[in-house]
N, CA and C atoms as an extended XYZ file, in Angstrom:
396
Properties=species:S:1:pos:R:3:atomname:S:1:resname:S:1:resid:I:1 pbc="F F F"
N        21.037        5.636      -77.247 N   UNK     1
C        21.890        6.333      -76.265 CA  UNK     1
C        21.774        7.534      -76.132 C   UNK     1
N        21.706        8.493      -75.625 N   UNK     2
C        21.827       10.038      -75.842 CA  UNK     2
C        23.621       10.483      -75.482 C   UNK     2
N        24.340       11.439      -75.814 N   UNK     3
C        25.715       12.198      -75.379 CA  UNK     3
C        25.331       13.258      -75.115 C   UNK     3
N        25.876       13.742      -74.496 N   UNK     4
C        25.740       15.278      -74.218 CA  UNK     4
C        27.093       15.565      -73.639 C   UNK     4
N        27.550       17.004      -74.773 N   UNK     5
C        29.256       17.208      -74.449 CA  UNK     5
C        29.037       18.456      -74.667 C   UNK     5
N        30.063       19.470      -74.211 N   UNK     6
C        29.744       21.141      -74.255 CA  UNK     6
C        30.698       21.076      -75.310 C   UNK     6
N        30.570       22.193      -76.353 N   UNK     7
C        31.345       22.647      -77.423 CA  UNK     7
C        32.253       24.235      -76.460 C   UNK     7
N        32.917       24.157      -76.530 N   UNK     8
C        34.018       25.544      -75.869 CA  UNK     8
C        33.498       26.574      -77.553 C   UNK     8
N        33.347       27.716      -77.134 N   UNK     9
C        33.493       28.715      -78.378 CA  UNK     9
C        35.330       28.594      -78.468 C   UNK     9
N        35.275       28.531      -79.783 N   UNK    10
C        36.333       29.095      -80.609 CA  UNK    10
C        36.851       30.387      -80.224 C   UNK    10
N        38.244       30.268      -80.185 N   UNK    11
C        39.389       31.662      -80.059 CA  UNK    11
C        39.191       32.034      -81.126 C   UNK    11
N        39.399       33.784      -81.310 N   UNK    12
C        40.365       34.349      -82.378 CA  UNK    12
C        41.637       34.923      -81.981 C   UNK    12
N        42.464       35.342      -82.318 N   UNK    13
C        43.326       36.164      -82.136 CA  UNK    13
C        45.113       35.600      -82.510 C   UNK    13
N        46.081       36.248      -82.191 N   UNK    14
C        46.882       35.761      -82.655 CA  UNK    14
C        48.289       35.302      -81.492 C   UNK    14
N        48.941       34.456      -81.040 N   UNK    15
C        49.655       33.793      -79.828 CA  UNK    15
C        50.692       33.942      -80.483 C   UNK    15
N        51.754       34.434      -80.362 N   UNK    16
C        53.249       33.816      -80.228 CA  UNK    16
C        53.866       32.919      -79.327 C   UNK    16
N        54.126       31.860      -79.687 N   UNK    17
C        55.161       30.852      -78.895 CA  UNK    17
C        56.623       31.338      -79.125 C   UNK    17
N        56.934       31.260      -77.900 N   UNK    18
C        58.669       31.598      -77.785 CA  UNK    18
C        59.180       30.301      -77.245 C   UNK    18
N        60.079       29.426      -77.547 N   UNK    19
C        60.717       28.193      -77.345 CA  UNK    19
C        61.875       27.587      -78.242 C   UNK    19
N        62.586       27.458      -77.792 N   UNK    20
C        63.617       27.037      -78.394 CA  UNK    20
C        63.521       25.769      -78.494 C   UNK    20
N        62.578       24.882      -77.925 N   UNK    21
C        62.225       22.869      -78.622 CA  UNK    21
C        61.723       23.374      -79.544 C   UNK    21
N        62.033       22.716      -80.939 N   UNK    22
C        60.734       22.919      -82.473 CA  UNK    22
C        59.664       22.000      -81.962 C   UNK    22
N        60.135       20.517      -81.190 N   UNK    23
C        58.741       20.361      -81.355 CA  UNK    23
C        58.051       20.252      -80.147 C   UNK    23
N        58.372       20.945      -79.139 N   UNK    24
C        57.227       21.797      -78.185 CA  UNK    24
C        56.495       22.481      -78.946 C   UNK    24
N        57.360       23.119      -79.494 N   UNK    25
C        56.364       25.249      -80.557 CA  UNK    25
C        55.519       24.077      -81.608 C   UNK    25
N        55.815       23.096      -82.131 N   UNK    26
C        54.966       22.667      -82.910 CA  UNK    26
C        54.017       21.696      -82.444 C   UNK    26
N        54.073       20.999      -81.641 N   UNK    27
C        52.934       20.385      -80.952 CA  UNK    27
C        52.066       21.483      -79.838 C   UNK    27
N        52.541       22.341      -79.292 N   UNK    28
C        51.526       23.521      -78.947 CA  UNK    28
C        50.892       24.365      -79.481 C   UNK    28
N        51.474       24.826      -80.913 N   UNK    29
C        50.772       25.521      -81.528 CA  UNK    29
C        49.702       24.960      -82.779 C   UNK    29
N        49.909       23.645      -82.466 N   UNK    30
C        48.877       23.046      -83.248 CA  UNK    30
C        47.591       22.639      -82.265 C   UNK    30
N        48.174       22.258      -81.430 N   UNK    31
C        46.887       22.163      -80.693 CA  UNK    31
C        46.086       24.178      -80.206 C   UNK    31
N        46.796       24.827      -80.120 N   UNK    32
C        45.963       26.336      -80.387 CA  UNK    32
C        45.508       26.530      -81.542 C   UNK    32
N        45.951       25.960      -82.612 N   UNK    33
C        45.302       26.412      -83.923 CA  UNK    33
C        43.930       25.173      -83.896 C   UNK    33
N        43.745       24.262      -83.218 N   UNK    34
C        42.443       24.075      -82.550 CA  UNK    34
C        41.500       24.505      -82.238 C   UNK    34
N        42.060       25.163      -81.210 N   UNK    35
C        41.275       25.635      -80.680 CA  UNK    35
C        40.308       27.504      -81.412 C   UNK    35
N        41.173       27.979      -83.172 N   UNK    36
C        40.906       28.584      -83.374 CA  UNK    36
C        41.955       29.884      -84.083 C   UNK    36
N        42.679       29.716      -82.762 N   UNK    37
C        43.980       31.000      -82.851 CA  UNK    37
C        44.884       30.557      -84.026 C   UNK    37
N        45.328       31.907      -84.297 N   UNK    38
C        46.613       31.769      -85.843 CA  UNK    38
C        47.702       31.616      -84.796 C   UNK    38
N        48.702       30.969      -84.782 N   UNK    39
C        49.860       31.370      -84.264 CA  UNK    39
C        51.365       31.267      -84.952 C   UNK    39
N        52.194       32.009      -84.431 N   UNK    40
C        53.089       32.357      -84.992 CA  UNK    40
C        54.581       31.904      -83.710 C   UNK    40
N        55.502       31.292      -84.058 N   UNK    41
C        56.462       31.043      -83.997 CA  UNK    41
C        57.764       31.515      -83.637 C   UNK    41
N        58.889       31.592      -82.709 N   UNK    42
C        59.522       32.106      -82.483 CA  UNK    42
C        60.691       31.684      -81.502 C   UNK    42
N        61.586       30.774      -82.130 N   UNK    43
C        63.237       30.253      -81.436 CA  UNK    43
C        64.131       31.002      -80.229 C   UNK    43
N        63.934       32.708      -80.491 N   UNK    44
C        65.029       32.738      -79.056 CA  UNK    44
C        64.239       34.139      -79.150 C   UNK    44
N        64.696       34.871      -77.489 N   UNK    45
C        64.226       36.274      -77.383 CA  UNK    45
C        64.375       37.282      -78.087 C   UNK    45
N        65.189       37.257      -78.493 N   UNK    46
C        65.420       38.216      -79.745 CA  UNK    46
C        64.874       38.272      -81.070 C   UNK    46
N        64.089       37.473      -81.642 N   UNK    47
C        63.455       37.135      -83.018 CA  UNK    47
C        62.066       37.366      -82.021 C   UNK    47
N        61.795       37.093      -81.133 N   UNK    48
C        60.474       37.220      -80.511 CA  UNK    48
C        60.516       38.456      -80.063 C   UNK    48
N        61.164       39.530      -79.458 N   UNK    49
C        60.944       40.930      -79.518 CA  UNK    49
C        60.658       41.635      -81.219 C   UNK    49
N        61.900       41.235      -81.657 N   UNK    50
C        61.312       42.173      -82.824 CA  UNK    50
C        59.764       41.284      -83.558 C   UNK    50
N        59.517       40.255      -83.787 N   UNK    51
C        58.516       40.177      -83.933 CA  UNK    51
C        57.060       41.240      -83.140 C   UNK    51
N        57.080       41.079      -81.777 N   UNK    52
C        56.457       41.534      -81.327 CA  UNK    52
C        56.075       43.140      -81.558 C   UNK    52
N        57.266       43.464      -81.632 N   UNK    53
C        57.299       45.295      -82.047 CA  UNK    53
C        56.798       45.240      -83.558 C   UNK    53
N        56.484       44.328      -84.447 N   UNK    54
C        55.843       44.329      -85.728 CA  UNK    54
C        54.516       43.846      -85.502 C   UNK    54
N        53.811       42.929      -84.836 N   UNK    55
C        53.196       42.717      -84.932 CA  UNK    55
C        52.016       43.220      -83.627 C   UNK    55
N        50.938       42.950      -84.321 N   UNK    56
C        49.689       42.660      -82.896 CA  UNK    56
C        49.411       41.432      -82.380 C   UNK    56
N        49.713       41.065      -81.334 N   UNK    57
C        49.174       39.825      -80.445 CA  UNK    57
C        48.396       39.828      -79.679 C   UNK    57
N        47.269       38.752      -79.692 N   UNK    58
C        46.550       39.057      -78.360 CA  UNK    58
C        47.076       37.952      -77.163 C   UNK    58
N        48.016       37.218      -77.339 N   UNK    59
C        48.910       36.820      -76.286 CA  UNK    59
C        50.542       36.331      -76.988 C   UNK    59
N        51.429       36.025      -75.740 N   UNK    60
C        52.824       35.737      -76.038 CA  UNK    60
C        52.864       34.674      -75.153 C   UNK    60
N        53.752       33.012      -75.268 N   UNK    61
C        53.472       32.477      -74.394 CA  UNK    61
C        55.359       32.046      -74.556 C   UNK    61
N        55.840       31.921      -73.847 N   UNK    62
C        57.057       32.150      -74.087 CA  UNK    62
C        57.986       31.451      -72.746 C   UNK    62
N        59.115       30.615      -73.032 N   UNK    63
C        59.684       29.506      -71.974 CA  UNK    63
C        61.049       30.517      -71.426 C   UNK    63
N        61.036       30.170      -70.055 N   UNK    64
C        61.720       31.124      -69.070 CA  UNK    64
C        63.525       30.900      -69.325 C   UNK    64
N        63.652       29.901      -70.219 N   UNK    65
C        64.861       29.809      -70.338 CA  UNK    65
C        65.348       29.342      -71.938 C   UNK    65
N        65.312       30.625      -72.676 N   UNK    66
C        66.274       30.681      -73.981 CA  UNK    66
C        67.056       31.074      -73.894 C   UNK    66
N        67.702       30.888      -75.190 N   UNK    67
C        68.845       31.753      -75.706 CA  UNK    67
C        69.288       33.096      -76.139 C   UNK    67
N        70.024       33.598      -75.489 N   UNK    68
C        70.472       35.062      -75.438 CA  UNK    68
C        69.034       35.686      -74.386 C   UNK    68
N        68.383       36.053      -74.742 N   UNK    69
C        67.695       36.838      -74.074 CA  UNK    69
C        66.722       35.896      -73.851 C   UNK    69
N        66.337       35.716      -71.963 N   UNK    70
C        65.379       34.564      -71.406 CA  UNK    70
C        64.424       35.106      -71.348 C   UNK    70
N        63.052       34.816      -71.279 N   UNK    71
C        61.372       34.937      -70.683 CA  UNK    71
C        61.497       35.991      -70.340 C   UNK    71
N        61.777       36.098      -68.953 N   UNK    72
C        62.055       37.569      -67.950 CA  UNK    72
C        62.601       38.528      -68.576 C   UNK    72
N        63.425       38.545      -69.476 N   UNK    73
C        64.385       39.735      -69.605 CA  UNK    73
C        63.326       40.196      -70.876 C   UNK    73
N        63.062       39.343      -71.714 N   UNK    74
C        61.581       39.680      -72.831 CA  UNK    74
C        60.168       40.216      -72.571 C   UNK    74
N        60.052       39.626      -71.107 N   UNK    75
C        58.489       40.206      -70.733 CA  UNK    75
C        59.163       41.562      -70.386 C   UNK    75
N        60.206       42.072      -69.701 N   UNK    76
C        60.772       43.596      -69.111 CA  UNK    76
C        61.070       44.035      -70.242 C   UNK    76
N        61.591       43.741      -71.255 N   UNK    77
C        61.809       44.435      -73.013 CA  UNK    77
C        60.325       44.518      -73.226 C   UNK    77
N        59.177       43.441      -73.395 N   UNK    78
C        57.823       44.498      -73.573 CA  UNK    78
C        57.349       45.974      -72.838 C   UNK    78
N        57.528       45.710      -71.678 N   UNK    79
C        56.715       46.627      -71.054 CA  UNK    79
C        57.819       48.002      -70.698 C   UNK    79
N        58.709       47.982      -71.502 N   UNK    80
C        59.674       48.605      -71.875 CA  UNK    80
C        59.431       49.825      -73.010 C   UNK    80
N        58.726       49.022      -74.071 N   UNK    81
C        58.782       49.995      -75.029 CA  UNK    81
C        57.339       50.265      -74.855 C   UNK    81
N        56.796       51.494      -75.961 N   UNK    82
C        55.894       52.426      -75.925 CA  UNK    82
C        54.367       51.778      -76.310 C   UNK    82
N        54.695       50.351      -77.564 N   UNK    83
C        53.165       49.663      -77.637 CA  UNK    83
C        52.901       48.928      -76.895 C   UNK    83
N        51.433       48.881      -76.842 N   UNK    84
C        50.620       47.978      -75.553 CA  UNK    84
C        50.625       46.881      -76.031 C   UNK    84
N        51.218       45.822      -74.137 N   UNK    85
C        51.483       44.950      -74.572 CA  UNK    85
C        50.628       43.968      -74.371 C   UNK    85
N        50.978       42.611      -75.215 N   UNK    86
C        50.060       41.513      -74.899 CA  UNK    86
C        50.184       40.622      -73.236 C   UNK    86
N        49.092       40.357      -72.735 N   UNK    87
C        49.404       39.148      -71.498 CA  UNK    87
C        50.474       38.246      -71.846 C   UNK    87
N        50.882       37.738      -71.085 N   UNK    88
C        52.084       36.438      -71.209 CA  UNK    88
C        52.118       35.715      -70.478 C   UNK    88
N        52.152       34.251      -70.975 N   UNK    89
C        51.979       33.117      -69.855 CA  UNK    89
C        53.223       32.210      -70.271 C   UNK    89
N        54.528       32.244      -68.691 N   UNK    90
C        55.463       32.055      -69.340 CA  UNK    90
C        55.579       30.395      -68.830 C   UNK    90
N        56.427       29.649      -69.488 N   UNK    91
C        56.418       27.646      -69.177 CA  UNK    91
C        57.905       28.137      -69.102 C   UNK    91
N        57.352       26.715      -68.561 N   UNK    92
C        59.692       25.967      -68.097 CA  UNK    92
C        59.553       24.901      -67.956 C   UNK    92
N        60.562       24.273      -67.971 N   UNK    93
C        60.907       22.960      -68.114 CA  UNK    93
C        62.107       22.505      -66.662 C   UNK    93
N        62.495       23.559      -66.100 N   UNK    94
C        62.859       23.732      -65.277 CA  UNK    94
C        62.215       24.407      -63.502 C   UNK    94
N        60.886       23.535      -63.184 N   UNK    95
C        60.935       24.380      -61.688 CA  UNK    95
C        61.736       25.779      -61.063 C   UNK    95
N        63.123       25.239      -60.786 N   UNK    96
C        63.825       25.865      -60.313 CA  UNK    96
C        63.406       27.507      -61.087 C   UNK    96
N        63.438       27.677      -62.197 N   UNK    97
C        63.564       28.793      -62.611 CA  UNK    97
C        62.029       29.528      -62.363 C   UNK    97
N        61.317       29.098      -61.931 N   UNK    98
C        59.691       29.529      -61.932 CA  UNK    98
C        60.101       30.860      -60.475 C   UNK    98
N        59.922       32.089      -61.271 N   UNK    99
C        59.628       33.058      -60.266 CA  UNK    99
C        59.143       33.357      -59.410 C   UNK    99
N        59.451       33.651      -57.973 N   UNK   100
C        58.557       33.589      -56.522 CA  UNK   100
C        57.241       34.514      -57.034 C   UNK   100
N        57.047       35.360      -57.632 N   UNK   101
C        55.788       36.106      -57.977 CA  UNK   101
C        55.707       36.354      -59.653 C   UNK   101
N        54.322       36.607      -59.883 N   UNK   102
C        54.622       36.618      -61.456 CA  UNK   102
C        54.837       37.962      -61.837 C   UNK   102
N        55.617       38.183      -62.505 N   UNK   103
C        56.132       39.608      -63.127 CA  UNK   103
C        55.037       40.470      -63.293 C   UNK   103
N        54.973       42.072      -63.795 N   UNK   104
C        54.053       42.334      -64.198 CA  UNK   104
C        53.730       41.923      -65.681 C   UNK   104
N        52.631       42.072      -65.839 N   UNK   105
C        52.107       41.595      -67.204 CA  UNK   105
C        52.606       40.145      -67.219 C   UNK   105
N        52.082       39.514      -66.829 N   UNK   106
C        52.417       38.155      -66.740 CA  UNK   106
C        51.278       37.176      -66.128 C   UNK   106
N        50.262       36.780      -67.101 N   UNK   107
C        49.031       36.077      -66.619 CA  UNK   107
C        49.291       34.653      -65.986 C   UNK   107
N        49.845       34.207      -66.445 N   UNK   108
C        49.988       32.540      -65.111 CA  UNK   108
C        51.698       31.782      -65.818 C   UNK   108
N        51.885       31.185      -65.310 N   UNK   109
C        53.330       30.559      -65.100 CA  UNK   109
C        53.073       29.331      -64.781 C   UNK   109
N        53.429       28.400      -65.732 N   UNK   110
C        53.325       26.670      -66.511 CA  UNK   110
C        55.010       26.278      -66.043 C   UNK   110
N        55.018       25.179      -65.376 N   UNK   111
C        55.877       24.236      -65.569 CA  UNK   111
C        55.798       23.417      -66.536 C   UNK   111
N        56.157       22.297      -67.571 N   UNK   112
C        55.966       21.707      -68.094 CA  UNK   112
C        56.460       20.316      -67.203 C   UNK   112
N        55.970       19.288      -67.802 N   UNK   113
C        54.881       19.142      -68.362 CA  UNK   113
C        53.273       19.567      -67.298 C   UNK   113
N        52.783       20.237      -67.904 N   UNK   114
C        51.525       21.020      -67.682 CA  UNK   114
C        50.276       20.042      -68.553 C   UNK   114
N        49.170       20.707      -67.595 N   UNK   115
C        47.884       20.127      -67.490 CA  UNK   115
C        47.662       21.102      -68.662 C   UNK   115
N        46.961       20.096      -69.837 N   UNK   116
C        46.526       20.968      -70.637 CA  UNK   116
C        44.989       21.420      -70.956 C   UNK   116
N        44.793       21.033      -69.943 N   UNK   117
C        43.432       21.881      -69.820 CA  UNK   117
C        43.407       22.961      -69.140 C   UNK   117
N        44.379       22.660      -67.812 N   UNK   118
C        44.170       24.068      -67.026 CA  UNK   118
C        45.231       25.368      -68.227 C   UNK   118
N        45.755       24.375      -69.058 N   UNK   119
C        46.464       25.326      -69.307 CA  UNK   119
C        45.750       26.060      -70.460 C   UNK   119
N        44.716       25.305      -71.667 N   UNK   120
C        43.652       26.684      -72.394 CA  UNK   120
C        42.874       27.437      -71.490 C   UNK   120
N        42.255       26.803      -70.370 N   UNK   121
C        41.682       27.552      -69.468 CA  UNK   121
C        42.576       28.890      -69.159 C   UNK   121
N        43.825       28.999      -69.081 N   UNK   122
C        44.755       29.853      -69.270 CA  UNK   122
C        44.896       30.729      -69.909 C   UNK   122
N        45.046       30.188      -71.055 N   UNK   123
C        45.208       30.996      -72.182 CA  UNK   123
C        43.221       31.554      -73.209 C   UNK   123
N        42.833       31.359      -72.890 N   UNK   124
C        41.289       31.349      -73.222 CA  UNK   124
C        41.215       33.199      -71.946 C   UNK   124
N        41.761       33.257      -70.884 N   UNK   125
C        41.170       34.003      -69.946 CA  UNK   125
C        42.314       34.879      -70.233 C   UNK   125
N        43.707       35.072      -70.504 N   UNK   126
C        44.283       35.568      -71.031 CA  UNK   126
C        44.194       36.374      -72.381 C   UNK   126
N        43.283       35.555      -73.008 N   UNK   127
C        42.955       36.726      -74.648 CA  UNK   127
C        42.075       37.395      -74.075 C   UNK   127
N        40.959       36.999      -73.382 N   UNK   128
C        39.712       37.501      -72.603 CA  UNK   128
C        40.155       39.371      -72.308 C   UNK   128
N        41.271       38.793      -71.690 N   UNK   129
C        41.483       40.202      -70.967 CA  UNK   129
C        42.449       40.919      -71.554 C   UNK   129
N        43.003       40.269      -72.695 N   UNK   130
C        43.732       41.334      -73.263 CA  UNK   130
C        42.650       41.972      -74.249 C   UNK   130
N        41.188       41.906      -74.763 N   UNK   131
C        40.779       42.303      -75.648 CA  UNK   131
C        40.049       43.548      -74.426 C   UNK   131
N        39.778       43.481      -73.010 N   UNK   132
C        39.120       44.019      -71.921 CA  UNK   132
C        40.213       45.894      -72.349 C   UNK   132
């Protein structure tokens, strides 16, 4: 019996995951690393802001609810800087926190738990867009 399957091309780039849930960051990071991406992690919006200023990221994935600086504020800060800003995917465990419209620079918004296949498709699209 012959099997047929499609192998998606590996991704390359650096992604920053910002979430105060260590287990979620770890699981998401491992899944993204399996696609070929390099993954950095931050716990707070303040920490993420410093990392974004110091590094070049293809994508930032941030939770909306973070200690001190929330995800939306982080996105606004990114767009107020003079440096080029990577696309952002917002995630949240509280659907009440979902914005009515995607803020500027936000590629997609996902409520936890989300469909992994749709999420990875969105990651691929965002990274492709960041290279255009």
